[in-house]
N, C-alpha and C positions, 0 to 999 in steps of 0.2 A: 850121636850125632847127625848135625842140622846137615840139611841140603844145601846150597850153594843154591843163590837165587840165581837166577840166568834171564837174561837182557829178552824184553817181548818183540821177538824181529817181526810181528807185525803189526809193530806198533810205534810208528817214528817218536825220536826221543825229541824235546821239548827243546826248538832253535834259541837261541840269545834273543830277545826282542831287540827288535831293530830301533836305531837309532831316530828321533825326529827331527825329519827334515827343517832348518835351520829358513825361517823366511826373512828376508835383509832386504827393506824399501832403503832404495840408495837415494841420494841428493837428486841424482835429475826425474826421478817418478816424482819427487814431493813436488821440486817445482813444477812438472806438467800437469801435477794436479791441482795445485794452486791457480793454475794458468787458465782451468775450463773450470773452475768456480767463480774464477772472477768475468771468464768471457759469459758465462751464463746468466751471472749477475747483469751484468752490463746490456747483455741481446734484452733481458725483459724490463728493464729500466729505460733505455731506448724505446721499447717496445710502449710503456704504460708511458714516457713523453707525447710518445707518439699522437695515443691515445687523447689525450689532455686536450693536444694543440688541436686536433680534429673536433672531438668535444666544443672547445671554446670555439672554433671558426664555424662551426656548423650553428650554434646556438648564437652568436654573435652577426653573424650577415644577416644584411637585410635581403640577402636572395631567397632564404628560407622564412620571411615574413608569409603571413597567413596571406592567403590570396583571395579565401571568400569563406562566410561564414553559415552556413545553410541547417536552420530549426525548421525542423518535422514535428508534428504533434500537437500543434499549439491552438486549441478555440477560444479559451477564456485568457489566455496568459498574454501579455502583448510583448513579443518578441524583444524589443528593445529593454522592458523591464529586464526580464531575462539574460538581454548581454551587459546591463549595469550590473546586475547582480555576481556575475561571475568572470566580471574585469576583464572581459576582450574586445580586440578591436585588431586591425587590421595591421596595425605597426608594430604588433606585438612577432617575437619570432615561433612559429607553430612546435617546433622543439622542445622551444624553453619554459612552454607552459606546462603545470600537472593537471595529466586528466580527470584523476582522482577528485582534488581538491575543488575543480571546475563542476563535477557532478555534486558534489555535495551542498556548495554554494548555490547550484541552482534548485536543489531539492527544497530548499530553505520557502520558496518561492510560494503564498500558499495555493496555487493553484496545481502547484506541480507534486505528484505524487511520487516520479521517479524520474533520473535523467540520464543517459547514455550520452557520451562523448569519444567519436575518432577522430583519426588523423589521416593524412593519406599522403603518401610520397608530390600529390600536384600540388602541394601545401593548401589542402583546403580540409576546414575543419566542420564535423558532421553533429549537429546535436540530436537526439532525439528523445523528447519528452512526452511520458504518461503523465495524462492530467487527471484529477479527481474528478469523480463523478457524483455530482449532487443528485442528490436523494428528497431532499426536502429540507424547507427551512424552520427551525426552531423559534418559537416566540416564548422569553424569557421577561419574567416583571423586573422592570429596572436595569435591565442589562440590551445589549444592542442585538439585534438577529442573528440565528448562527445558522451557516450553511450545514448539513449532514453529509459523508458518502454512501456508498452502496452498504459500507461497514457498520454503518452507527457513528459513526467515528466525527466530529467538529472538527472540519478544518480552516474553517475564515468567517470571520463578519459579514454578514448580508448584506450588501451597497445596491441596491434598487437601480441607481442612478450607472452603474458601472455591473452589474452584475446580468449578466443577459442569459438566463437558465428557462427561461420559459416559464410555464402554468407549473408552479411543482407544489404541492398541498403542505399547507402549515402546518404543524404543529403547537400546541398549546399544551400546556398543566404538566411539565416535567422539569426538572432542575438539575444544573451538572453535579457532578461528585467528584473530589480531587483524587487523583491514583499516585500515589507515592512509591517509586522504583530506583533499586540500585543498579546503577549503570554497573558492571559487573567489568566491563571491557577498558574502562577509565581504572589507572594505575592508582587515582585517587578516589578510588568509590564516590561520584557523584550521588546526591539523590537526585532523581529526574521526578519533576512533578507535571503532569498534566493531568486536564480535566477533561473528563469523560459522561456519557449519560448510559446510565445502567439502573436494574433491576427489573424484578418482573413485569412492573407496568412497561416501561421501555423495550423489553423482548417484546409484547405482545403489539406493541406500535411497528418493531421492525417484523415481523410475524406480517401483521395486514400488509405492508408495504410492498410485501415480495409478491403479493399478487400480481397478476396481470390485470390490465386494463384499467387502471386509476385515473385514465385524464378527466374524468368526470369527478372526482375527488378533490374536496376545496381546502375542507378546512378540517382537522382531527384534534377532538381534543380529549386530554387523557386525567383520568379520574382515577386514585386510588382506591375508591368502592366499588365504582361502578365498572372501572374498565374506562374502554374508547368508545365515544363518539364520533361520528362523521356526520360533516355537513357536503353534500354532493350536490350536485348539477341536476333540475330534475326532469328526469328520464324516466317518473312512474308515473307522471299524469301526461294527459293531452293536452292540457290549459293548466299553464302554470300556476302556482296561487300565486303567489308575489311580485315584484319587481324584479329581486334578484335568481329569482327563477332557480331555488336550490331549495334542501330539503333535508330533515337533521335524519339520522339514524343511530340510535343505540346499541352496541353489537356486543359490548361485552369483554371478555377477554379472550375468544378464541373461538375456533370451526368459522372464521369471518367468509370465508370463501360459500360455504352451506348458507350460511347468512344473509349472504351479498344474492345468490339465485332466488335463496325463499321470498326475495323482495320483491324481485321480479316475478315470479308467482301469483303475490298478494294483489300488483299493480296491475298485474292482467285479472287477475278474480274481481276487483271492485269494478274495475272500468266493465265488465259484461255483467254483472249483477247490480250494481250502484252507479247506475253511471253518472246519476246526479251528482254523487260525492267525488269531492277532490283531498286527497292523503296528504295533512299537513305533519306529519312526523310518525314513525314508526320504531319502535323497543322490541329488537329483535336478540335480547340479552338471550333469553330462555328461548329455546327454537320451539319446544313444547305448549308455551305458552306466551302468543308474541300478542304486541298491542299496538292497534295504530288509530292516530286520532284524525278526522277528515274534517271537513268544512262542507255541508254545516254542521255545527256542533257535534258531534256526538265518535267515541270510543266505540271501535270494532275491537274482536278479540276471537281468535282462531278457535279458541274451547267451545264459544256456540253459535256465532254465527257466522264464524268462515271454515265452514266444516269440509274438509279435504283438502284443503288449498296444504 
């Protein structure tokens, strides 16, 4: 006979599940919600209209016309040319001009490397430019002379009447090379063509131009086989040989500072030991075997006649 199962007095019996509370939205609540949405939309609409009205008022009012345009950083570029490029005048509203577009237009000037444009609440437009720094003039056969900057990049045709650049060295014997690049920022992926000077020979020229105190250098001749030679003011003879007062020195492809220092030592040695002679030219391509041409016509060589130099 089975025992009768008794209820567990330590565990309460499970109760019936409570019925879910019904949530009812009355018509008054719905109307209130709609009114709140309409008021919110109306508020932002009025705010947007007010912003548009204020923008139109500010950008069309003559009160905010440009009162002053200040350009700084110019040495070679003419300020009127910059204003024409930027299409700026004092009858324009200062808040209507696009500063980024103005900077791009100014940077198209051949002398301008970069430009920055700012405005202030006094309705003043402040334009700060950084100009290209010319390093040398490059002469190319059947083409106009070209100015290169300190990075060796051509940036404008040289105009002797307008470009006040002082006594820069003139480079001959190099050619322009065309470089084609794809502009990845342009959605149309346009090809960009530009002309550059490049190659080992031009690299040697740039290495030479990095030296200090090149004021005496008037001409740099480049040759694919022999490297570079220079025509310099004659600081190597007490009495210059010719009316041009220049002397030609062959330098090769490298070690230019050492070679120019050696040229000074050679001139001092000849002045001391051969005072009757005047240096006409020097070949310093090989520091171990330097040739010097003098007048009266005789060639000297550091390997035998000029020991210790």
